[in-house]
Structures are given as structure tokens and as C-alpha cells.
NUDREN-236680 format. One line per field, with one value per residue (C-alpha): residue in one letter; x, y, z; residue number from 1. Coordinates in steps of 0.02 Angstrom, whole numbers, padded with zeros to 5 digits. Layout:
<recs>
r: (A | ...) .
u: (X | ...) .
v: (Y | ...) .
w: (Z | ...) .
k: (NUM | ...) .
</recs>
This chain:
<recs>
r: (X | X | X | X | X | X | X | X | X | X | X | X | X | X | X | X | X | X | X | X | X | X | X | X | X | X | X | X | X | X | X | X | X | X | X | X | X | X | X | X | X | X | X | X | X | X | X | X | X | X | X | X | X | X | X | X | X | X | X | X | X | X | X | X | X | X | X | X | X | X | X | X | X | X | X | X | X | X | X | X | X | X | X | X | X | X | X | X | X | X | X | X | X | X | X | X | X | X | X | X | X | X | X | X | X | X | X | X | X | X | X | X | X | X | X | X | X | X | X | X | X | X | X | X | X | X | X | X | X | X | X | X | X | X | X | X | X | X | X | X | X | X | X | X | X | X | X | X | X | X | X | X | X | X | X | X | X | X | X | X | X | X | X | X | X | X | X | X | X | X | X | X | X | X | X | X | X | X | X | X | X | X | X | X | X | X | X | X | X | X | X | X | X | X | X | X | X | X | X | X | X | X | X | X | X | X | X | X | X | X | X | X | X | X | X | X | X | X | X | X | X | X | X | X | X | X | X | X | X | X | X | X | X | X | X | X | X | X | X | X | X | X | X | X | X | X | X | X | X | X | X | X | X | X | X | X | X | X | X | X | X | X | X | X | X | X | X | X | X | X | X | X | X | X | X | X | X | X | X | X | X | X | X | X | X | X | X | X | X | X | X | X | X | X | X | X | X | X | X | X | X | X | X | X | X | X | X | X | X | X | X | X | X | X | X | X | X | X | X | X | X | X | X | X | X | X | X | X | X | X | X | X | X | X | X | X | X | X | X | X | X | X | X | X | X | X | X | X | X | X | X | X | X | X | X | X | X | X | X | X | X | X | X | X | X | X | X | X | X | X | X | X) .
u: (-02646 | -02578 | -02418 | -02529 | -02630 | -02472 | -02409 | -02572 | -02564 | -02384 | -02435 | -02581 | -02472 | -02347 | -02482 | -02552 | -02376 | -02338 | -02498 | -02465 | -02288 | -02360 | -02486 | -02348 | -02242 | -02272 | -02341 | -02220 | -02204 | -02231 | -02091 | -02102 | -02008 | -01838 | -01818 | -01757 | -01620 | -01688 | -01594 | -01668 | -01613 | -01707 | -01694 | -01796 | -01975 | -01953 | -01874 | -01815 | -01824 | -01741 | -01724 | -01649 | -01770 | -01844 | -01828 | -01969 | -01906 | -02053 | -02022 | -02191 | -02191 | -02181 | -02252 | -02221 | -02330 | -02254 | -02308 | -02273 | -02324 | -02434 | -02528 | -02513 | -02468 | -02445 | -02495 | -02455 | -02314 | -02196 | -02043 | -01889 | -01895 | -02017 | -02015 | -02119 | -02156 | -02246 | -02193 | -02170 | -02001 | -01897 | -02007 | -01952 | -02042 | -02041 | -02117 | -02105 | -02069 | -02181 | -02135 | -02283 | -02297 | -02450 | -02488 | -02522 | -02347 | -02264 | -02097 | -02081 | -01921 | -01925 | -01847 | -01840 | -01781 | -01797 | -01839 | -01723 | -01728 | -01843 | -01714 | -01748 | -01761 | -01774 | -01819 | -01898 | -01845 | -01810 | -01915 | -01814 | -01806 | -01640 | -01617 | -01532 | -01501 | -01466 | -01384 | -01451 | -01394 | -01486 | -01329 | -01323 | -01245 | -01278 | -01310 | -01330 | -01265 | -01108 | -01068 | -01047 | -00924 | -00888 | -00734 | -00737 | -00773 | -00926 | -00837 | -00871 | -00722 | -00785 | -00914 | -00897 | -00721 | -00691 | -00582 | -00578 | -00419 | -00427 | -00305 | -00296 | -00439 | -00553 | -00552 | -00543 | -00377 | -00350 | -00471 | -00413 | -00502 | -00389 | -00248 | -00341 | -00306 | -00385 | -00314 | -00401 | -00326 | -00410 | -00392 | -00384 | -00572 | -00592 | -00653 | -00589 | -00474 | -00407 | -00439 | -00333 | -00374 | -00282 | -00388 | -00317 | -00393 | -00326 | -00278 | -00196 | -00205 | -00336 | -00288 | -00404 | -00369 | -00499 | -00482 | -00625 | -00676 | -00805 | -00912 | -00913 | -01043 | -00936 | -01031 | -00943 | -00958 | -00825 | -00738 | -00593 | -00544 | -00401 | -00402 | -00286 | -00306 | -00184 | -00182 | -00339 | -00307 | -00416 | -00498 | -00675 | -00745 | -00908 | -00979 | -01118 | -01258 | -01377 | -01552 | -01537 | -01469 | -01503 | -01402 | -01503 | -01382 | -01226 | -01129 | -01001 | -00861 | -00712 | -00533 | -00373 | -00250 | -00347 | -00355 | -00469 | -00638 | -00784 | -00963 | -01025 | -01198 | -01299 | -01427 | -01555 | -01646 | -01798 | -01858 | -01997 | -02001 | -02006 | -01869 | -01742 | -01718 | -01547 | -01489 | -01543 | -01451 | -01295 | -01287 | -01353 | -01281 | -01126 | -01059 | -00981 | -00966 | -01088 | -00944 | -00870 | -01014 | -01014 | -00926 | -00937 | -00757 | -00681 | -00728 | -00843 | -00912 | -00987 | -01115 | -01134 | -01312 | -01261 | -01149 | -01279 | -01304 | -01479 | -01428 | -01284 | -01400 | -01516 | -01390 | -01330 | -01485 | -01593 | -01758 | -01817 | -01801 | -01957 | -01875 | -01706 | -01687 | -01535 | -01462 | -01324 | -01169 | -01266 | -01396 | -01532 | -01636 | -01591 | -01712 | -01835 | -01872 | -02024 | -02053 | -02224 | -02218 | -02331 | -02266 | -02290 | -02334 | -02151 | -02128 | -02029 | -02083 | -02160 | -02152 | -02123 | -02165 | -02035 | -02088 | -01946 | -01960 | -01808 | -01780 | -01750 | -01796 | -01981 | -02033 | -02018 | -02071 | -01989 | -02058 | -01978 | -02052 | -01970 | -02003 | -01960) .
v: (-02331 | -02507 | -02437 | -02339 | -02494 | -02595 | -02460 | -02457 | -02647 | -02632 | -02500 | -02604 | -02755 | -02653 | -02587 | -02760 | -02828 | -02684 | -02715 | -02896 | -02859 | -02736 | -02866 | -02996 | -02875 | -02907 | -02766 | -02677 | -02770 | -02664 | -02728 | -02753 | -02642 | -02702 | -02786 | -02682 | -02725 | -02727 | -02696 | -02735 | -02684 | -02760 | -02673 | -02729 | -02759 | -02649 | -02668 | -02536 | -02571 | -02477 | -02515 | -02454 | -02379 | -02489 | -02440 | -02444 | -02469 | -02364 | -02228 | -02250 | -02181 | -02317 | -02351 | -02487 | -02610 | -02668 | -02839 | -02926 | -03103 | -03110 | -02951 | -02785 | -02654 | -02509 | -02498 | -02362 | -02308 | -02178 | -02182 | -02294 | -02340 | -02399 | -02449 | -02589 | -02553 | -02648 | -02817 | -02971 | -03005 | -03157 | -03185 | -03227 | -03121 | -03115 | -03001 | -02915 | -02754 | -02748 | -02617 | -02572 | -02466 | -02375 | -02518 | -02654 | -02734 | -02783 | -02856 | -02922 | -02932 | -03040 | -03000 | -03079 | -03033 | -03088 | -02969 | -02951 | -03047 | -02991 | -02944 | -02936 | -02752 | -02785 | -02913 | -02898 | -03003 | -02990 | -02831 | -02735 | -02707 | -02733 | -02650 | -02694 | -02555 | -02560 | -02433 | -02364 | -02521 | -02633 | -02689 | -02722 | -02571 | -02600 | -02750 | -02756 | -02578 | -02628 | -02546 | -02660 | -02614 | -02684 | -02662 | -02599 | -02770 | -02792 | -02912 | -02896 | -02800 | -02758 | -02786 | -02669 | -02693 | -02850 | -02827 | -02958 | -02977 | -03084 | -03171 | -03156 | -03283 | -03178 | -03295 | -03224 | -03276 | -03152 | -03064 | -02922 | -02846 | -02723 | -02825 | -02984 | -03091 | -03239 | -03336 | -03457 | -03589 | -03679 | -03836 | -03840 | -03832 | -03669 | -03765 | -03709 | -03836 | -03736 | -03580 | -03501 | -03357 | -03259 | -03150 | -03031 | -03012 | -02907 | -03065 | -03150 | -03213 | -03346 | -03458 | -03568 | -03676 | -03775 | -03910 | -03953 | -04114 | -04130 | -04267 | -04306 | -04176 | -04039 | -04021 | -03994 | -04147 | -04122 | -03981 | -04014 | -03866 | -03841 | -03697 | -03624 | -03478 | -03452 | -03622 | -03688 | -03802 | -03932 | -03989 | -03994 | -04103 | -04074 | -04201 | -04139 | -04232 | -04168 | -04185 | -04115 | -03938 | -03922 | -03975 | -04121 | -04165 | -04103 | -04205 | -04111 | -04198 | -04140 | -04202 | -04158 | -04232 | -04217 | -04407 | -04478 | -04385 | -04398 | -04341 | -04176 | -04148 | -04204 | -04088 | -04146 | -04020 | -04026 | -03893 | -03823 | -03809 | -03620 | -03486 | -03440 | -03248 | -03264 | -03391 | -03277 | -03132 | -03235 | -03308 | -03161 | -03010 | -03054 | -03188 | -03280 | -03464 | -03519 | -03624 | -03464 | -03452 | -03631 | -03611 | -03533 | -03480 | -03308 | -03289 | -03151 | -03071 | -02930 | -03042 | -03175 | -03198 | -03288 | -03425 | -03568 | -03691 | -03643 | -03462 | -03523 | -03649 | -03508 | -03435 | -03594 | -03691 | -03652 | -03682 | -03628 | -03731 | -03824 | -03904 | -03935 | -04066 | -04074 | -04226 | -04227 | -04334 | -04482 | -04476 | -04407 | -04268 | -04093 | -03982 | -03974 | -03819 | -03815 | -03662 | -03615 | -03485 | -03376 | -03339 | -03206 | -03234 | -03261 | -03405 | -03304 | -03310 | -03153 | -03218 | -03367 | -03431 | -03547 | -03654 | -03743 | -03879 | -03914 | -04077 | -04000 | -03819 | -03814 | -03729 | -03561 | -03460 | -03339 | -03244 | -03158 | -03051 | -03024 | -02861 | -02849) .
w: (-06298 | -06283 | -06194 | -06078 | -06033 | -06000 | -05880 | -05786 | -05769 | -05703 | -05575 | -05519 | -05494 | -05399 | -05286 | -05252 | -05219 | -05095 | -05009 | -04985 | -04920 | -04786 | -04732 | -04703 | -04585 | -04396 | -04289 | -04174 | -04006 | -03847 | -03739 | -03552 | -03425 | -03369 | -03200 | -03053 | -02928 | -02748 | -02589 | -02418 | -02243 | -02098 | -01928 | -01776 | -01846 | -01996 | -02170 | -02289 | -02472 | -02611 | -02798 | -02958 | -03089 | -03214 | -03399 | -03528 | -03707 | -03778 | -03650 | -03565 | -03387 | -03252 | -03086 | -02957 | -02864 | -02692 | -02640 | -02478 | -02430 | -02586 | -02541 | -02637 | -02503 | -02625 | -02806 | -02940 | -02826 | -02893 | -02778 | -02774 | -02590 | -02463 | -02279 | -02204 | -02021 | -01879 | -01940 | -01836 | -01758 | -01805 | -01959 | -02139 | -02267 | -02461 | -02589 | -02762 | -02842 | -02998 | -03126 | -03241 | -03394 | -03469 | -03588 | -03459 | -03466 | -03301 | -03242 | -03062 | -02958 | -02802 | -02629 | -02458 | -02285 | -02099 | -01964 | -01806 | -01651 | -01506 | -01372 | -01190 | -01124 | -00942 | -00812 | -00644 | -00493 | -00307 | -00299 | -00432 | -00619 | -00714 | -00879 | -01042 | -01170 | -01355 | -01475 | -01631 | -01724 | -01608 | -01524 | -01339 | -01255 | -01067 | -00970 | -00779 | -00774 | -00865 | -01034 | -01186 | -01317 | -01492 | -01600 | -01785 | -01847 | -01741 | -01611 | -01429 | -01355 | -01174 | -01046 | -00897 | -00829 | -00936 | -01096 | -01224 | -01338 | -01490 | -01604 | -01793 | -01813 | -01709 | -01561 | -01383 | -01306 | -01165 | -01041 | -00934 | -00786 | -00704 | -00630 | -00652 | -00808 | -00900 | -01048 | -01163 | -01277 | -01427 | -01524 | -01711 | -01727 | -01623 | -01468 | -01296 | -01219 | -01073 | -00981 | -00843 | -00729 | -00602 | -00488 | -00365 | -00192 | -00045 | 00043 | -00103 | -00283 | -00333 | -00477 | -00572 | -00726 | -00824 | -00954 | -01069 | -01156 | -01295 | -01374 | -01560 | -01586 | -01516 | -01355 | -01188 | -01085 | -00952 | -00860 | -00742 | -00640 | -00521 | -00406 | -00272 | -00153 | -00007 | 00077 | -00008 | -00153 | -00243 | -00401 | -00462 | -00601 | -00692 | -00807 | -00922 | -01012 | -01141 | -01213 | -01388 | -01369 | -01184 | -01038 | -00948 | -00808 | -00718 | -00597 | -00489 | -00398 | -00294 | -00268 | -00176 | -00300 | -00468 | -00487 | -00356 | -00357 | -00243 | -00275 | -00223 | -00310 | -00460 | -00540 | -00670 | -00784 | -00891 | -01018 | -01117 | -01308 | -01309 | -01335 | -01197 | -01204 | -01121 | -01245 | -01387 | -01309 | -01278 | -01457 | -01563 | -01468 | -01371 | -01484 | -01339 | -01323 | -01190 | -01118 | -01039 | -00920 | -00862 | -00700 | -00529 | -00529 | -00567 | -00752 | -00813 | -00656 | -00762 | -00843 | -00707 | -00655 | -00498 | -00436 | -00426 | -00569 | -00626 | -00670 | -00773 | -00862 | -00899 | -01015 | -01096 | -01145 | -01299 | -01207 | -01036 | -00878 | -00820 | -00670 | -00587 | -00459 | -00343 | -00265 | -00137 | -00126 | -00058 | -00198 | -00082 | -00155 | -00086 | -00176 | -00319 | -00424 | -00536 | -00662 | -00733 | -00879 | -00984 | -01160 | -01293 | -01480 | -01517 | -01398 | -01265 | -01080 | -01014 | -00835 | -00730 | -00555 | -00478 | -00330 | -00233 | -00110 | 00007 | 00088 | 00258 | 00244 | 00186 | 00029 | -00064 | -00217 | -00335 | -00484 | -00637 | -00772 | -00943 | -01036 | -01225) .
k: (1 | 2 | 3 | 4 | 5 | 6 | 7 | 8 | 9 | 10 | 11 | 12 | 13 | 14 | 15 | 16 | 17 | 18 | 19 | 20 | 21 | 22 | 23 | 24 | 25 | 26 | 27 | 28 | 29 | 30 | 31 | 32 | 33 | 34 | 35 | 36 | 37 | 38 | 39 | 40 | 41 | 42 | 43 | 44 | 45 | 46 | 47 | 48 | 49 | 50 | 51 | 52 | 53 | 54 | 55 | 56 | 57 | 58 | 59 | 60 | 61 | 62 | 63 | 64 | 65 | 66 | 67 | 68 | 69 | 70 | 71 | 72 | 73 | 74 | 75 | 76 | 77 | 78 | 79 | 80 | 81 | 82 | 83 | 84 | 85 | 86 | 87 | 88 | 89 | 90 | 91 | 92 | 93 | 94 | 95 | 96 | 97 | 98 | 99 | 100 | 101 | 102 | 103 | 104 | 105 | 106 | 107 | 108 | 109 | 110 | 111 | 112 | 113 | 114 | 115 | 116 | 117 | 118 | 119 | 120 | 121 | 122 | 123 | 124 | 125 | 126 | 127 | 128 | 129 | 130 | 131 | 132 | 133 | 134 | 135 | 136 | 137 | 138 | 139 | 140 | 141 | 142 | 143 | 144 | 145 | 146 | 147 | 148 | 149 | 150 | 151 | 152 | 153 | 154 | 155 | 156 | 157 | 158 | 159 | 160 | 161 | 162 | 163 | 164 | 165 | 166 | 167 | 168 | 169 | 170 | 171 | 172 | 173 | 174 | 175 | 176 | 177 | 178 | 179 | 180 | 181 | 182 | 183 | 184 | 185 | 186 | 187 | 188 | 189 | 190 | 191 | 192 | 193 | 194 | 195 | 196 | 197 | 198 | 199 | 200 | 201 | 202 | 203 | 204 | 205 | 206 | 207 | 208 | 209 | 210 | 211 | 212 | 213 | 214 | 215 | 216 | 217 | 218 | 219 | 220 | 221 | 222 | 223 | 224 | 225 | 226 | 227 | 228 | 229 | 230 | 231 | 232 | 233 | 234 | 235 | 236 | 237 | 238 | 239 | 240 | 241 | 242 | 243 | 244 | 245 | 246 | 247 | 248 | 249 | 250 | 251 | 252 | 253 | 254 | 255 | 256 | 257 | 258 | 259 | 260 | 261 | 262 | 263 | 264 | 265 | 266 | 267 | 268 | 269 | 270 | 271 | 272 | 273 | 274 | 275 | 276 | 277 | 278 | 279 | 280 | 281 | 282 | 283 | 284 | 285 | 286 | 287 | 288 | 289 | 290 | 291 | 292 | 293 | 294 | 295 | 296 | 297 | 298 | 299 | 300 | 301 | 302 | 303 | 304 | 305 | 306 | 307 | 308 | 309 | 310 | 311 | 312 | 313 | 314 | 315 | 316 | 317 | 318 | 319 | 320 | 321 | 322 | 323 | 324 | 325 | 326 | 327 | 328 | 329 | 330 | 331 | 332 | 333 | 334 | 335 | 336 | 337 | 338 | 339 | 340 | 341 | 342 | 343 | 344 | 345 | 346 | 347 | 348 | 349 | 350 | 351 | 352 | 353 | 354 | 355 | 356 | 357 | 358 | 359 | 360 | 361 | 362 | 363 | 364 | 365 | 366 | 367 | 368 | 369 | 370 | 371 | 372) .
</recs>
């Protein structure tokens, strides 16, 4: 009996010790789902998301919440891709993909993107409408009835009859238009130091050579151009001043020997603080240095908006012209142009009215409408 009692005591002790041991063990942890990898591709005013599946260690079925700008746009979503539509152009967005299991656990992965630029589709002026077209990658394909082409690397290779040849660094060094030829030379920083063009006319060959000078900020401040055509020979010098990123003044002089220059004209510009659609097009689509367009010589006829200074300036300045005032070689005012705009929500002009006052020829008006 004593042995039996001892056995019962031992069993009871073992049971108590086992119970204590089980009480000390932590309960199993329900782990969170794993993070996903998110890819984003923005196109125009849309953005396509895709992500890798999340994994739940307990094997619980997962769903996803899609968040944009702090707002849930989809919850309990079961797919691995989603497209945002009808977004704002030229806008930075951020969001999260949140993987959730059935036990209330969640893991969030952040993403961000910026929508495309709002590009000009057409403009209306002089009683007509002039169209720009874009391909399925939103790249410019037609401008002013000229076909625009890009090479396999996405670099501009042609506009209408103009063909652009590049060096190993990707810089345009040669331009061919039929029998016409332009060449470009650069310094060690990739800035244009000289351009040369040979343009064939039925009556002869026109030759123009331009030398460029820059300030310490890398902005073009002087162009000296020599030209010859038949018996006509001479030099032009343009001195350029800036207000921020915009051209504020251009002084044009002429010379017969390239040494002694006499004044021709001075033009003073003012600007608004809104976005210039031409500048956006030039910088983001064509990838051309704006310096190519600063001339009334024989370069780039296919994208030339005209041979007078305001049209060239439209392409080159980040903001829109509010006024341009022209002075002759004596310093007397020749003309004054004043622009009044209306803008869209993105800060681009939708139209303008230009009023001009000529010193000796009265007044005039012009309008332009921009369509995006």
C-alpha cells in the first residue's frame, strides 16, 4: 500500500510539473504576410501597377488594398495588377499596396510615380489649325506636317527632311537635308561652340558659320555669325541677357569685317510665371538644345516657327512672353507687343491675344489658341 501511495504521489507531481511547463510555453504567433514588389508604368494621365504575390506563413488566403494619396481606392482586391485612370498630368503621386490575411494582419509596400507632361495637340493661328501628332508611346510623330523619327535608343533622328547624325556620346554632330549640310562642334562639357551650314539654292550656295559664347552658368550669351551668299558677305552678332531661365534682352549688330560692329536692333522681353508649351515640347520630346533654334539663318527649317525673334523666343524660354519691345539702331522704339493669356489648370496657356503698336504703322492684333 505504501508503494502504491508513493506511485500516486509521483504521478501527481509529474502531472503538476507538466501543466506548469505547458503554461510557460508562448502561444504560436500569427505572422504577417510578406511584402510585395511593385512596378509602376505611367503613361499620359494613367498609371499601371503590377506586383508580386504576397505569402502568408499560415497559408491564409490574401487580399490587397490599393491606396493612392492616403485614400483607399480598392479594398479586398484579388488581382495582382491595377490601372489608375483620369489622373492629373504632370503630378507626383504616392500610394501603397497593402497585403492582408484573414486574421487581420497586414503588410504595406509603398510606390510612387509622376504622370506624363501635357503636350500640345494643335494650335490655331492666322485662320488655320496646325496639328501635332504622337505615337502609341506618346512620342511626337508629326509636327507642322513633318514626320518626326527616333532611333532605337529613343534619340531624335529626323524631322521631315532633316536627318540628325550623332557621335558616340549621343551628341548631334551633323545635319543633312538633301544636298544641304550642317555640322556642329562641342566643347568638353557638351556645349555647342560652332555650327556651320551649307544651304543650296538655285542661284548658289549660302554658307553660315556661328560661334557661341557662354556665361559661367552655361547659358548662351553671344552668337557671332558669318554668312556669305553670292556677292553678299557679312557678320551678325547677337548678345543675349537673361532673367532667370528666360531671355530678357537680345542685341543684334552687323559688321562687314567681323571686328567693327554697328547696332541693328535691341529687343527686350518680359514673361509670365506659367508654363510655356513650346519649351515643354522642345525639352521633353525633341531633346534638342534650344540653342539650335536661336537664329534666323538656314538651320532647321522643318521646325522653324518663323524668322522673327519672338517666334524663336517662344521655343527657348521656360515661361510665356508677356511683352517684347523693339528698338532700332538709334535706340528709338520701333514696336511694342503685349500678350494677354488665359490658362488651364496645369498652368499652360489656352489662348492669347497679342496687341502690337508700331511707331510709324499704327496698331494690330493677333490671337492664338492652344489645344492639349
